[in-house]
BADOPA-834243 format. One record per residue (C-alpha): residue number from 1; residue in three letters; z, y, x. Coordinates in Angstrom, 2 decimals. Each point is the difference from the previous one (the first is absolute). Layout:
# residues N
PT, NUM, ALA, Z, Y, X
...
//
This chain:
# residues 539
PT, 1, MET, 24.93, -28.73, 3.32
PT, 2, HIS, -0.49, 3.75, -0.68
PT, 3, GLN, -1.02, 2.45, 2.72
PT, 4, VAL, 0.11, 3.81, -0.03
PT, 5, VAL, -2.34, 2.05, 2.17
PT, 6, GLY, 1.33, 3.33, 1.23
PT, 7, THR, 3.42, 1.60, 0.38
PT, 8, PRO, 2.48, 0.65, -2.81
PT, 9, CYS, 0.96, 3.29, 1.66
PT, 10, TYR, -2.53, 1.87, -2.15
PT, 11, ILE, 0.75, -1.43, -3.46
PT, 12, SER, 1.18, 2.44, -2.66
PT, 13, PRO, 3.39, 0.05, -1.76
PT, 14, GLU, -1.56, -1.09, -3.31
PT, 15, LEU, -1.55, -3.06, 1.67
PT, 16, CYS, 3.42, -0.83, 1.41
PT, 17, GLU, 1.27, -0.01, -3.60
PT, 18, GLY, -2.72, -2.44, -1.04
PT, 19, LYS, -2.00, 2.57, -2.00
PT, 20, PRO, -3.80, -0.32, -0.19
PT, 21, TYR, -2.13, 1.40, 2.78
PT, 22, ASN, -1.54, 3.44, -0.68
PT, 23, GLN, -1.80, 2.74, 1.89
PT, 24, LYS, 3.24, 1.88, 0.59
PT, 25, SER, 1.03, -2.89, 2.26
PT, 26, ASP, -3.02, 0.79, 2.18
PT, 27, ILE, 1.13, 3.65, 0.15
PT, 28, TRP, 3.42, -1.21, 1.21
PT, 29, ALA, -1.69, -2.15, 2.68
PT, 30, LEU, -2.07, 3.01, 1.04
PT, 31, GLY, 3.23, 1.95, 0.45
PT, 32, CYS, 1.43, -2.80, 2.17
PT, 33, VAL, -3.08, 0.00, 2.23
PT, 34, LEU, -0.05, 3.81, 0.30
PT, 35, TYR, 3.71, 0.00, 0.87
PT, 36, GLU, -0.59, -2.64, 2.69
PT, 37, LEU, -2.88, 1.97, 1.52
PT, 38, ALA, 2.17, 3.12, 0.22
PT, 39, SER, 3.26, -1.64, 1.14
PT, 40, LEU, -1.36, -3.00, 1.95
PT, 41, LYS, 2.43, -2.20, -1.91
PT, 42, ARG, 0.10, -1.51, -3.44
PT, 43, ALA, 1.70, 1.80, -2.85
PT, 44, PHE, 1.67, -3.20, -1.21
PT, 45, GLU, 0.93, -2.78, 2.39
PT, 46, ALA, 2.75, -2.63, 0.04
PT, 47, ALA, 0.96, -3.31, 1.62
PT, 48, ASN, -0.70, -2.05, -3.14
PT, 49, LEU, -1.80, 0.31, -3.31
PT, 50, PRO, 3.07, 0.59, -2.25
PT, 51, ALA, 1.17, 2.83, 2.24
PT, 52, LEU, -3.51, 1.48, 0.02
PT, 53, VAL, -0.15, -0.08, -3.81
PT, 54, LEU, 3.33, 1.85, -0.20
PT, 55, LYS, -1.30, 2.69, 2.36
PT, 56, ILE, -3.19, 0.43, -2.01
PT, 57, MET, 1.91, 0.14, -3.28
PT, 58, SER, 2.31, 2.71, 1.39
PT, 59, GLY, -2.99, 2.08, 1.15
PT, 60, THR, 1.85, 1.35, 3.05
PT, 61, PHE, -1.74, 0.48, 3.34
PT, 62, ALA, 0.35, 2.19, 3.06
PT, 63, PRO, -1.66, 3.43, -0.39
PT, 64, ILE, -3.29, 0.76, 1.74
PT, 65, SER, 0.26, 2.27, 3.01
PT, 66, ASP, -0.24, 3.71, -0.82
PT, 67, ARG, -2.74, 0.38, 2.59
PT, 68, TYR, -2.31, -1.05, -2.83
PT, 69, SER, -0.99, 2.52, -2.65
PT, 70, PRO, 2.09, 0.42, -3.16
PT, 71, GLU, -3.09, -0.99, -2.01
PT, 72, LEU, -0.24, -3.38, 1.74
PT, 73, ARG, 3.72, -0.71, -0.36
PT, 74, GLN, -0.05, 0.94, -3.67
PT, 75, LEU, -3.05, -2.22, -0.58
PT, 76, VAL, 1.80, -3.03, 1.49
PT, 77, LEU, 3.07, 0.68, -2.15
PT, 78, SER, -2.12, 0.13, -3.14
PT, 79, LEU, -1.81, -3.23, 0.89
PT, 80, LEU, 3.33, -1.79, 0.57
PT, 81, SER, 1.57, 1.07, -3.28
PT, 82, LEU, 2.01, -2.80, -1.64
PT, 83, GLU, -1.39, 1.00, -3.40
PT, 84, PRO, -3.69, -1.09, -0.21
PT, 85, ALA, -0.89, 2.79, -2.44
PT, 86, GLN, 1.07, 2.60, 2.57
PT, 87, ARG, -2.38, -1.28, 2.66
PT, 88, PRO, -3.20, 2.11, 0.06
PT, 89, PRO, -3.31, -1.58, -0.99
PT, 90, LEU, -2.65, -0.43, 2.66
PT, 91, SER, -2.03, 2.95, -1.32
PT, 92, HIS, 2.96, 2.34, 0.58
PT, 93, ILE, 0.57, -1.40, 3.48
PT, 94, MET, -3.67, 0.61, 0.86
PT, 95, ALA, 0.35, 3.59, -1.19
PT, 96, GLN, 2.75, 0.70, 2.55
PT, 97, PRO, -1.25, 2.59, 2.53
PT, 98, LEU, 1.08, -2.20, 2.91
PT, 99, CYS, -2.24, -2.82, -1.28
PT, 100, ILE, -3.20, 2.00, -0.43
PT, 101, ARG, -1.13, -0.10, 3.64
PT, 102, ALA, 0.46, -3.76, 0.28
PT, 103, LEU, -1.84, -0.55, -3.28
PT, 104, LEU, -2.94, 2.11, 1.12
PT, 105, ASN, -0.25, -1.99, 3.24
PT, 106, LEU, 0.22, -3.27, -1.92
PT, 107, HIS, -2.66, 0.87, -2.56
PT, 108, THR, -2.47, 1.70, 2.34
PT, 109, ASP, 0.43, -1.81, 3.31
PT, 110, LEU, 1.42, -3.50, -0.44
PT, 111, GLY, -1.56, -0.48, -3.41
PT, 112, SER, -3.35, 1.60, 0.60
PT, 113, VAL, -1.90, -3.28, 0.52
PT, 114, CYS, 1.58, -1.81, -2.95
PT, 115, MET, -0.38, 2.95, -2.33
PT, 116, ARG, -3.65, 0.66, 0.82
PT, 117, ARG, -2.03, -0.76, -3.08
PT, 118, ALA, -3.48, -1.53, -0.02
PT, 119, GLU, -2.77, 2.34, 0.98
PT, 120, LYS, -1.64, 1.78, -2.92
PT, 121, PHE, -3.69, 0.76, -0.17
PT, 122, LEU, 0.25, 3.76, -0.45
PT, 123, ALA, -2.54, 2.65, 0.79
PT, 124, THR, 0.81, 1.67, 3.27
PT, 125, GLY, 0.49, 3.69, 0.36
PT, 126, PRO, 1.56, 2.61, 2.24
PT, 127, PRO, 3.75, -0.27, 0.69
PT, 128, ILE, 2.24, 1.44, -2.68
PT, 129, ALA, 1.90, 3.14, 0.92
PT, 130, PRO, 3.62, -0.67, -0.98
PT, 131, GLY, 0.82, 3.59, -0.92
PT, 132, SER, -0.07, 1.46, -3.52
PT, 133, THR, -1.21, 3.26, -1.46
PT, 134, GLY, 1.47, 2.78, 2.07
PT, 135, SER, 0.46, -2.02, 3.18
PT, 136, ARG, -2.97, 1.34, 1.95
PT, 137, THR, 0.59, 2.34, 2.92
PT, 138, THR, -2.07, 2.83, 1.36
PT, 139, SER, 0.18, 1.64, 3.39
PT, 140, ALA, -1.50, 3.32, -1.02
PT, 141, ARG, 2.01, 3.21, 0.06
PT, 142, CYS, 1.34, 1.11, -3.38
PT, 143, ARG, -1.65, 3.09, -1.40
PT, 144, GLY, 2.13, 3.09, -0.28
PT, 145, VAL, 2.64, -1.16, 2.48
PT, 146, PRO, 0.51, 2.44, 2.88
PT, 147, ARG, -0.37, -1.31, 3.49
PT, 148, GLY, 3.30, -0.50, 1.75
PT, 149, PRO, 0.67, 0.79, 3.66
PT, 150, ALA, -1.87, -2.12, 2.51
PT, 151, GLN, 3.23, -1.59, 1.24
PT, 152, PRO, 2.79, 0.50, -2.56
PT, 153, ALA, 3.49, 0.15, 1.37
PT, 154, ILE, 1.27, -2.34, -2.72
PT, 155, PRO, -2.30, -2.91, -0.83
PT, 156, PRO, -0.61, -0.60, -3.71
PT, 157, PRO, 1.45, -3.07, -1.74
PT, 158, LEU, -2.18, -3.08, -0.07
PT, 159, SER, -0.46, 0.38, -3.75
PT, 160, SER, 1.24, 1.82, -3.09
PT, 161, VAL, 0.27, -1.30, -3.56
PT, 162, TYR, -0.21, 2.50, -2.85
PT, 163, ALA, 1.13, -0.67, -3.56
PT, 164, TRP, -0.52, 2.08, -3.09
PT, 165, GLY, 0.36, -0.48, -3.71
PT, 166, GLY, 2.84, -1.44, -2.04
PT, 167, GLY, 2.11, 3.11, 0.59
PT, 168, LEU, -0.29, -0.25, 3.80
PT, 169, SER, -2.38, 1.70, 2.42
PT, 170, ALA, 1.00, -0.50, 3.62
PT, 171, PRO, -0.80, -1.69, 3.30
PT, 172, LEU, 2.01, -3.22, 0.01
PT, 173, ARG, 2.43, -0.82, 2.75
PT, 174, LEU, -0.81, -3.02, 2.17
PT, 175, PRO, 2.58, -2.60, 1.09
PT, 176, MET, -0.60, 0.77, 3.69
PT, 177, LEU, -1.63, 2.70, 2.07
PT, 178, ASN, -3.48, -0.82, 1.29
PT, 179, THR, -0.69, -2.35, -2.89
PT, 180, GLU, -3.73, -0.22, -0.73
PT, 181, VAL, -0.77, -0.79, -3.64
PT, 182, VAL, -3.55, -1.27, -0.49
PT, 183, GLN, 0.02, -0.98, -3.69
PT, 184, VAL, 2.02, 1.03, -3.06
PT, 185, ALA, 0.35, -1.20, -3.59
PT, 186, THR, 1.84, 1.35, -3.02
PT, 187, GLY, 0.88, -1.37, -3.42
PT, 188, ARG, 2.04, 1.35, -2.90
PT, 189, THR, 3.23, -0.24, 2.03
PT, 190, GLN, -1.01, -1.59, 3.33
PT, 191, LYS, -1.15, 1.88, 3.08
PT, 192, ALA, -0.94, -2.04, 3.05
PT, 193, GLY, -1.87, 0.28, 3.27
PT, 194, VAL, -1.15, -2.17, 2.87
PT, 195, THR, 0.35, 1.05, 3.64
PT, 196, ARG, -2.51, -0.70, 2.74
PT, 197, SER, 2.41, -2.57, 1.45
PT, 198, GLY, 0.09, -1.86, -3.33
PT, 199, ARG, 3.37, 1.07, -1.39
PT, 200, LEU, 0.50, 0.75, -3.69
PT, 201, ILE, 1.64, 3.30, -0.98
PT, 202, LEU, 1.59, 0.51, -3.42
PT, 203, TRP, 0.89, 3.42, -1.41
PT, 204, GLU, 2.77, -0.15, -2.58
PT, 205, ALA, 1.75, 2.54, -2.21
PT, 206, PRO, 3.29, 1.11, 1.60
PT, 207, PRO, 3.43, -0.17, -1.66
PT, 208, LEU, 0.84, 2.82, -2.37
PT, 209, GLY, 1.19, 3.10, 1.84
PT, 210, ALA, -2.05, -0.60, 3.15
PT, 211, GLY, -1.72, 2.95, 1.64
PT, 212, GLY, -3.65, 0.95, -0.27
PT, 213, GLY, -2.79, 0.38, 2.52
PT, 214, ALA, -2.75, 2.44, 1.04
PT, 215, LEU, -2.64, 0.94, -2.54
PT, 216, LEU, -3.77, -0.10, 0.23
PT, 217, PRO, -1.36, 3.54, 0.55
PT, 218, GLY, -0.57, 1.70, -3.34
PT, 219, ALA, 1.82, -2.68, -1.98
PT, 220, VAL, 2.47, 0.80, -2.75
PT, 221, GLU, 3.50, -0.80, 1.19
PT, 222, GLN, 1.50, -2.96, -1.81
PT, 223, GLN, 3.57, -1.08, -0.53
PT, 224, GLN, -0.60, -3.59, 1.03
PT, 225, PRO, 1.24, -0.93, 3.50
PT, 226, GLN, -2.10, -1.47, 2.80
PT, 227, PHE, -0.76, -3.71, -0.07
PT, 228, ILE, 1.87, -2.24, 2.44
PT, 229, SER, -2.24, -2.06, 2.28
PT, 230, ARG, 0.80, -3.38, 1.50
PT, 231, PHE, -1.77, -2.87, 1.66
PT, 232, LEU, -0.11, -3.24, -1.95
PT, 233, GLU, 2.98, -2.08, 1.03
PT, 234, GLY, -0.46, -3.44, 1.53
PT, 235, GLN, -3.62, 0.60, 1.02
PT, 236, SER, 0.43, -1.18, 3.60
PT, 237, GLY, -3.05, -1.95, 1.09
PT, 238, VAL, -2.04, 0.85, -3.13
PT, 239, THR, -2.88, 2.44, 0.42
PT, 240, ILE, -1.04, 1.77, -3.21
PT, 241, LYS, -3.64, 0.98, -0.19
PT, 242, HIS, -0.23, 1.54, -3.47
PT, 243, VAL, 2.29, 0.91, -2.90
PT, 244, ALA, -0.70, 0.54, -3.71
PT, 245, CYS, 2.39, 1.19, -2.72
PT, 246, GLY, 0.20, -0.76, -3.70
PT, 247, ASP, 2.31, 1.62, -2.52
PT, 248, LEU, 3.17, -1.82, 1.09
PT, 249, PHE, -1.18, -2.37, 2.71
PT, 250, THR, -1.69, -0.06, 3.40
PT, 251, ALA, -2.50, -2.33, 1.69
PT, 252, CYS, -0.50, -0.29, 3.77
PT, 253, LEU, -2.77, -1.60, 2.04
PT, 254, THR, 0.91, -1.30, 3.47
PT, 255, ASP, -2.24, -0.13, 3.02
PT, 256, ARG, -0.22, -3.77, -0.50
PT, 257, GLY, -1.56, 0.31, -3.44
PT, 258, ILE, 3.14, -0.82, -1.99
PT, 259, ILE, 1.05, 1.97, -3.10
PT, 260, MET, 3.67, 0.70, -0.71
PT, 261, THR, 1.38, 1.71, -3.11
PT, 262, PHE, 3.35, 1.37, -1.13
PT, 263, GLY, 1.51, 2.11, -2.78
PT, 264, SER, -0.12, -0.49, -3.76
PT, 265, GLY, -1.44, -3.33, -1.12
PT, 266, SER, -0.84, 1.11, -3.55
PT, 267, ASN, -3.40, -1.18, -1.25
PT, 268, GLY, -0.11, -2.46, 2.91
PT, 269, CYS, -1.40, 2.69, 2.30
PT, 270, LEU, 1.76, -1.42, 3.10
PT, 271, GLY, -2.11, -3.15, -0.17
PT, 272, HIS, 2.89, -2.44, 0.56
PT, 273, GLY, -0.38, -1.92, -3.26
PT, 274, SER, 2.93, 1.68, -1.74
PT, 275, LEU, 1.13, 3.34, -1.43
PT, 276, ASN, 2.96, 0.29, 2.39
PT, 277, ASP, 0.65, 3.14, 2.03
PT, 278, ILE, 0.02, -0.42, 3.80
PT, 279, SER, 1.61, 2.53, 2.33
PT, 280, GLN, -1.51, -1.21, 3.29
PT, 281, PRO, -3.70, -0.56, 0.80
PT, 282, THR, -0.86, -3.59, -0.86
PT, 283, ILE, -3.17, -1.91, 0.84
PT, 284, VAL, -2.37, -0.66, -2.92
PT, 285, GLU, -0.15, -3.72, 0.63
PT, 286, ALA, -2.97, -0.69, -2.28
PT, 287, LEU, -2.22, 1.93, 2.45
PT, 288, LEU, 1.09, -1.87, 3.13
PT, 289, GLY, -3.08, -1.62, 1.53
PT, 290, TYR, -2.11, 3.05, -0.81
PT, 291, GLU, -0.33, 2.83, 2.50
PT, 292, MET, 0.39, 3.15, -2.08
PT, 293, VAL, -1.49, 3.32, 1.08
PT, 294, GLN, 0.93, 2.40, -2.80
PT, 295, VAL, 2.46, 0.43, -2.86
PT, 296, ALA, 0.07, 2.65, -2.74
PT, 297, CYS, 2.60, 0.67, -2.69
PT, 298, GLY, -0.33, 1.43, -3.48
PT, 299, ALA, 2.95, 0.97, -2.17
PT, 300, SER, 0.83, -3.66, -0.61
PT, 301, HIS, -2.81, -2.11, 1.43
PT, 302, VAL, -1.40, -0.89, 3.43
PT, 303, LEU, -3.40, -0.81, 1.52
PT, 304, ALA, -0.37, -1.65, 3.41
PT, 305, LEU, -3.05, -0.80, 2.10
PT, 306, SER, -0.49, -2.69, 2.67
PT, 307, THR, -2.21, -0.09, 3.09
PT, 308, GLU, -2.33, -2.36, -1.88
PT, 309, ARG, -0.35, 2.65, -2.71
PT, 310, GLU, 2.05, -2.03, -2.46
PT, 311, LEU, 1.70, 2.21, -2.58
PT, 312, PHE, 3.42, -0.70, -1.53
PT, 313, ALA, 1.88, 1.79, -2.78
PT, 314, TRP, 3.41, -0.30, -1.63
PT, 315, GLY, 2.45, 1.97, -2.13
PT, 316, ARG, -0.54, 1.70, -3.33
PT, 317, GLY, -3.33, -0.89, -1.58
PT, 318, ASP, -0.39, 1.94, -3.26
PT, 319, GLY, -3.25, 1.93, -0.29
PT, 320, GLY, -1.64, -2.46, 2.37
PT, 321, ARG, 1.22, 1.83, 3.11
PT, 322, LEU, 0.19, -3.25, 2.02
PT, 323, GLY, -3.70, -0.74, -0.47
PT, 324, LEU, 0.71, -3.59, -1.04
PT, 325, GLY, -1.82, 0.20, -3.33
PT, 326, THR, 3.26, 0.03, -2.00
PT, 327, ARG, 2.89, 2.31, -0.83
PT, 328, GLU, 2.58, -2.48, 1.26
PT, 329, SER, 2.62, 0.86, 2.62
PT, 330, TYR, 0.62, -2.22, 3.03
PT, 331, SER, 2.98, -0.22, 2.34
PT, 332, CYS, -1.97, -1.92, 2.66
PT, 333, PRO, -3.26, 1.06, 1.70
PT, 334, GLN, -3.12, -1.07, -1.87
PT, 335, GLN, -3.44, -0.11, 1.61
PT, 336, VAL, -2.33, 2.48, -1.69
PT, 337, PRO, -3.62, -1.02, -0.65
PT, 338, MET, -2.56, 2.38, 1.46
PT, 339, PRO, -3.38, 0.75, -1.58
PT, 340, PRO, -2.80, -1.96, 1.72
PT, 341, GLY, -1.25, 1.63, 3.16
PT, 342, GLN, 2.92, 2.43, 0.27
PT, 343, GLU, 2.41, 0.06, 2.96
PT, 344, ALA, 3.16, 2.09, -0.05
PT, 345, GLN, 0.93, 2.09, 3.01
PT, 346, ARG, 2.77, 2.21, -1.45
PT, 347, VAL, 2.23, -0.06, -3.08
PT, 348, VAL, 1.60, 2.89, -1.90
PT, 349, CYS, 2.57, -0.13, -2.78
PT, 350, GLY, 0.77, 2.62, -2.63
PT, 351, ILE, 2.67, 0.21, -2.66
PT, 352, ASP, -1.80, -2.38, -2.38
PT, 353, SER, -3.28, -0.81, 1.73
PT, 354, SER, -1.55, -1.21, 3.25
PT, 355, MET, -3.07, 0.61, 2.15
PT, 356, ILE, -1.81, -1.91, 2.73
PT, 357, LEU, -2.18, 1.67, 2.62
PT, 358, THR, -2.67, -2.55, 0.91
PT, 359, VAL, -1.75, -0.54, 3.32
PT, 360, PRO, -3.13, 2.05, -0.88
PT, 361, GLY, 2.17, 2.92, -1.16
PT, 362, ARG, -0.09, -0.67, -3.75
PT, 363, VAL, 3.03, -0.03, -2.29
PT, 364, LEU, 1.20, -2.58, -2.53
PT, 365, ALA, 2.81, 0.84, -2.43
PT, 366, CYS, 2.18, -1.60, -2.65
PT, 367, GLY, 2.83, 1.00, -2.30
PT, 368, SER, 0.36, 3.05, -2.22
PT, 369, ASN, -3.07, 2.26, -0.05
PT, 370, ARG, 1.63, 2.74, -2.05
PT, 371, PHE, -1.97, 3.27, 0.40
PT, 372, ASN, -2.54, -2.10, 1.99
PT, 373, LYS, 2.35, 0.29, 2.99
PT, 374, LEU, -1.59, -3.15, 1.45
PT, 375, GLY, -3.56, 1.23, -0.49
PT, 376, LEU, -0.96, -3.08, -2.04
PT, 377, ASP, -1.93, 1.88, -2.72
PT, 378, HIS, -3.74, -0.32, 0.53
PT, 379, LEU, -0.93, 3.67, 0.29
PT, 380, SER, -2.91, 1.94, 1.40
PT, 381, LEU, 0.86, 3.16, 1.93
PT, 382, GLY, 1.59, 2.53, -2.36
PT, 383, GLU, -0.21, -2.33, -3.01
PT, 384, GLU, 2.90, -0.59, -2.41
PT, 385, PRO, 0.13, -3.44, -1.69
PT, 386, ALA, 0.34, -0.59, -3.69
PT, 387, PRO, 3.41, -1.39, -1.02
PT, 388, HIS, -1.40, -3.50, -0.50
PT, 389, GLN, -1.39, 0.06, 3.57
PT, 390, GLN, 3.32, 0.78, 1.65
PT, 391, VAL, 1.64, -2.78, 2.01
PT, 392, GLU, 3.75, 0.12, -0.63
PT, 393, GLU, 1.08, -2.86, 2.26
PT, 394, ALA, -1.38, -2.74, 2.22
PT, 395, LEU, 1.73, -3.35, 0.45
PT, 396, SER, -2.09, -0.94, 3.04
PT, 397, PHE, -1.33, 2.01, 2.92
PT, 398, THR, -3.05, 1.89, -1.20
PT, 399, PRO, -2.47, 2.24, 1.91
PT, 400, LEU, 0.15, 3.75, -0.63
PT, 401, GLY, -2.58, 1.06, -2.54
PT, 402, SER, 0.21, 3.80, 0.13
PT, 403, ALA, -2.59, 1.99, 1.94
PT, 404, PRO, -0.17, 1.03, 2.77
PT, 405, LEU, 2.82, -2.24, 1.27
PT, 406, ASP, -1.77, -3.17, -1.10
PT, 407, GLN, -2.60, 0.65, 2.72
PT, 408, GLU, 2.03, 1.79, 2.69
PT, 409, THR, 1.47, -1.66, 3.10
PT, 410, LEU, 3.71, 0.70, -0.23
PT, 411, LEU, 2.42, 0.14, 2.94
PT, 412, SER, 3.27, 0.26, -1.92
PT, 413, VAL, 1.39, 0.13, -3.52
PT, 414, ASP, 3.40, 0.62, -1.52
PT, 415, LEU, 1.50, -0.37, -3.47
PT, 416, GLY, 2.34, 2.43, -1.74
PT, 417, THR, 1.73, -0.30, -3.34
PT, 418, ALA, -2.96, 1.20, -2.09
PT, 419, HIS, -2.67, 0.89, 2.55
PT, 420, SER, -1.58, -1.29, 3.21
PT, 421, ALA, -1.77, 1.40, 3.05
PT, 422, ALA, -2.60, -1.35, 2.40
PT, 423, VAL, -1.45, 1.13, 3.34
PT, 424, THR, -3.64, -0.77, 0.76
PT, 425, ALA, -1.50, -0.92, 3.36
PT, 426, SER, -1.25, 3.59, 0.33
PT, 427, GLY, 3.52, 1.40, -0.50
PT, 428, ASP, -0.39, 1.22, -3.59
PT, 429, CYS, 3.00, -0.31, -2.31
PT, 430, TYR, -0.47, -1.10, -3.63
PT, 431, THR, 2.65, -0.17, -2.71
PT, 432, PHE, -0.03, -1.61, -3.47
PT, 433, GLY, 2.43, -0.51, -2.85
PT, 434, SER, 2.37, 2.40, -1.72
PT, 435, ASN, -0.19, 3.71, 0.89
PT, 436, GLN, 2.93, 1.20, -2.10
PT, 437, HIS, 1.67, 1.74, 2.95
PT, 438, GLY, -3.11, 0.73, 2.07
PT, 439, GLN, 0.43, -3.11, 2.14
PT, 440, LEU, -3.76, -0.51, 0.14
PT, 441, GLY, -0.44, 3.23, 1.95
PT, 442, THR, -2.26, 1.82, -2.47
PT, 443, ASN, 0.48, 3.30, -1.78
PT, 444, ALA, -0.54, -1.58, -3.41
PT, 445, ARG, 3.09, -1.77, -1.36
PT, 446, ARG, -1.98, -1.80, -2.68
PT, 447, VAL, 0.07, -3.78, -0.26
PT, 448, SER, -2.99, -1.52, 1.79
PT, 449, ARG, -0.58, -3.70, 0.59
PT, 450, ALA, -2.77, 0.64, 2.52
PT, 451, PRO, 0.73, 0.12, 3.77
PT, 452, CYS, -0.29, 3.44, 1.53
PT, 453, GLN, -0.14, 1.35, 3.53
PT, 454, VAL, 3.08, 2.06, 0.83
PT, 455, GLN, -0.78, 3.69, -0.08
PT, 456, GLY, 1.03, 2.03, 3.02
PT, 457, LEU, -0.37, -2.90, 2.45
PT, 458, GLN, -3.78, 0.17, 0.33
PT, 459, GLY, -0.85, 0.34, 3.67
PT, 460, ILE, 3.35, -1.48, 1.06
PT, 461, LYS, -0.12, -3.60, 1.13
PT, 462, ILE, 2.85, -1.95, -1.57
PT, 463, ALA, 1.53, -2.96, 1.86
PT, 464, MET, 2.62, -1.29, -2.44
PT, 465, VAL, 1.36, 0.69, -3.46
PT, 466, ALA, 3.13, -0.92, -1.96
PT, 467, CYS, 0.87, 0.34, -3.70
PT, 468, GLY, 3.36, 0.62, -1.67
PT, 469, ASP, 0.92, 0.15, -3.66
PT, 470, ALA, -1.99, 3.17, -0.76
PT, 471, PHE, -0.95, 1.41, 3.40
PT, 472, THR, -2.23, -0.84, 2.97
PT, 473, VAL, 0.33, 0.42, 3.77
PT, 474, ALA, -3.04, -0.10, 2.30
PT, 475, ILE, -0.10, -0.05, 3.81
PT, 476, GLY, -2.98, 1.48, 1.80
PT, 477, ALA, -1.69, -1.55, 3.01
PT, 478, GLU, 1.68, 2.68, 2.11
PT, 479, SER, 3.40, -0.72, -1.61
PT, 480, GLU, -0.06, 2.86, -2.49
PT, 481, VAL, 2.34, -0.74, -2.91
PT, 482, TYR, -1.02, 1.02, -3.54
PT, 483, SER, 1.75, -0.57, -3.32
PT, 484, TRP, -0.71, 0.78, -3.63
PT, 485, GLY, 1.13, -0.88, -3.51
PT, 486, LYS, 3.50, 0.11, -1.50
PT, 487, GLY, 2.37, 2.06, 2.13
PT, 488, ALA, 3.36, -0.49, -1.72
PT, 489, ARG, 2.90, -1.03, 2.27
PT, 490, GLY, -1.94, 0.80, 3.14
PT, 491, ARG, -2.68, -2.66, -0.49
PT, 492, LEU, -2.60, 2.07, 1.86
PT, 493, GLY, 2.12, 0.81, 3.06
PT, 494, ARG, 0.02, 3.74, -0.74
PT, 495, ARG, 1.12, 2.48, -2.66
PT, 496, ASP, -2.91, -0.54, -2.40
PT, 497, GLU, 0.94, -1.24, -3.44
PT, 498, ASP, -3.46, -1.34, -0.82
PT, 499, ALA, -3.20, 0.28, 2.02
PT, 500, GLY, -3.30, -1.13, -1.50
PT, 501, LEU, -1.83, 0.45, 3.30
PT, 502, PRO, 0.93, -1.28, 3.48
PT, 503, ARG, 2.16, 2.28, 2.12
PT, 504, PRO, 1.22, -0.59, 3.54
PT, 505, VAL, 3.53, -1.17, 0.78
PT, 506, GLN, 1.52, 1.58, 3.11
PT, 507, LEU, 2.17, -2.32, 2.08
PT, 508, ASP, 2.76, 1.20, 2.28
PT, 509, GLU, -1.69, -1.14, 3.21
PT, 510, THR, -0.09, 2.09, 3.17
PT, 511, HIS, -2.64, -2.19, 1.64
PT, 512, PRO, -3.40, -1.21, -1.16
PT, 513, TYR, 0.45, -3.26, -1.87
PT, 514, THR, -1.81, -2.89, -1.60
PT, 515, VAL, 0.99, -1.59, -3.30
PT, 516, THR, 0.52, -3.74, 0.48
PT, 517, SER, 1.00, -1.06, -3.53
PT, 518, VAL, 0.51, 1.35, -3.51
PT, 519, SER, 1.47, -1.63, -3.10
PT, 520, CYS, 0.57, 1.29, -3.55
PT, 521, CYS, 1.76, -1.63, -2.92
PT, 522, HIS, 1.28, 1.54, -3.24
PT, 523, GLY, 1.11, 3.50, 1.08
PT, 524, ASN, 0.58, -0.81, 3.68
PT, 525, THR, -2.04, 0.43, 3.17
PT, 526, LEU, 0.63, -1.24, 3.54
PT, 527, LEU, -2.12, 1.27, 2.87
PT, 528, ALA, 0.21, -1.10, 3.65
PT, 529, VAL, -1.43, 2.19, 2.77
PT, 530, ARG, -0.28, -0.41, 3.76
PT, 531, PRO, -0.25, 3.01, 2.36
PT, 532, ILE, -3.02, 0.32, 2.24
PT, 533, THR, 1.46, 0.76, 3.39
PT, 534, GLU, -3.11, -0.27, 2.16
PT, 535, GLU, -3.35, 1.68, -0.35
PT, 536, PRO, -2.93, -2.45, -0.27
PT, 537, VAL, -2.16, -0.17, 3.08
PT, 538, PRO, -3.48, 1.41, -0.72
PT, 539, PRO, -2.84, -2.51, 0.40
//
């Protein structure tokens, strides 16, 4: 006697034909269950088994009510396709925007106990701040900004986002009025921001022939039209905490410590174990079970940091930029070994290199050290190394060796194409690497591998710094904005072609403001500001 457990209502057409079982049959069954949940009746039902088989083989069923979204109805249709090859794989189903919220709840709530790994014996330290370079805020009034009326008739917007470089120099439009952008990121083509409520904004190039927008004061008018802004579709129920941009891809960190990526999958930089492109944010499954607090993107590689200070890297690996001790590329996250006694608190990615800011304020770096842009040469102050003493690349994370940065406590660092910048605990700004276009902020354009303090910023406390391809942007503690270096295509936010010394950038703000975030990549800069609408109460 043979017994069958379950109902035949969910078997696939190929099983009805006597073909071997395969995973596509499970996808068909999933479609049957989803249809039943939506319609409160089975998709295929009959009085006897032969009649049921005929119904399944025909693939005809009553349509789902149009009170459900088109996305849900289309998903059911794709799952119940008669041709197995046309049914989507599970990874594509999970990438559907309507599935993201449920997946986040499953992985972080229902699965939290099962996914919790064994406790590790790690040194304890202060909590990790999840922000990246350029995410700090300051409540001080910006220098040089006139005081507005005590009670303005028209309140200022909650935030403004400025963009310059790449042929464009303008405040960007926001998807909705009263949208407060707290963090921005830019790549070669991507421009993104995160709102205070946790929504992701994308700025995209408009169709040819679209109109332009307002220009930054003093900027050279360009022929390129204004970018079009939109909220990420299908984000309902997902709160984005931080965004980072690579050359052709984007990585997001949710408030539940989950990383999602989308865009070009070349070099494996999406972390999904393949080189496939993905249009919608998809969870990096290899990191489920870890609570992530920060993610950073280079041109084609990614670093991510967990609450337990575990470091992961994936993507393109030539030059040693992943810090794994090899030049291999990886399409799945790999845990990066840390030097003994070192604990990471922030990660930074450049075009072909990476940096870690450690808990005591020191910096480790790996990847290409061309022009000593990572500060790995062992130099005394003002010393130039002999050619045989120059470090050209590091395959593992290595402490800075160039004075005075090897002894300074650093608050933030950023990597450009051929130079880097660092801000010390006292607010001094140092630059190192190539100075071909004056991006180091010194009068001399000569090549120097030694770190130097930026001229013209002495006496000004710097809060954050960002590096582009051949220019630098620094934000003062009172939200002053300075730029220097290569000025072609509006890189500096003003008319200057090249500026070897820092000069202020004037923003089109009628109220005092504070800079909340700055990001530079290649020739582009994004800057988010928030108006100060109330005077601080004196102590």
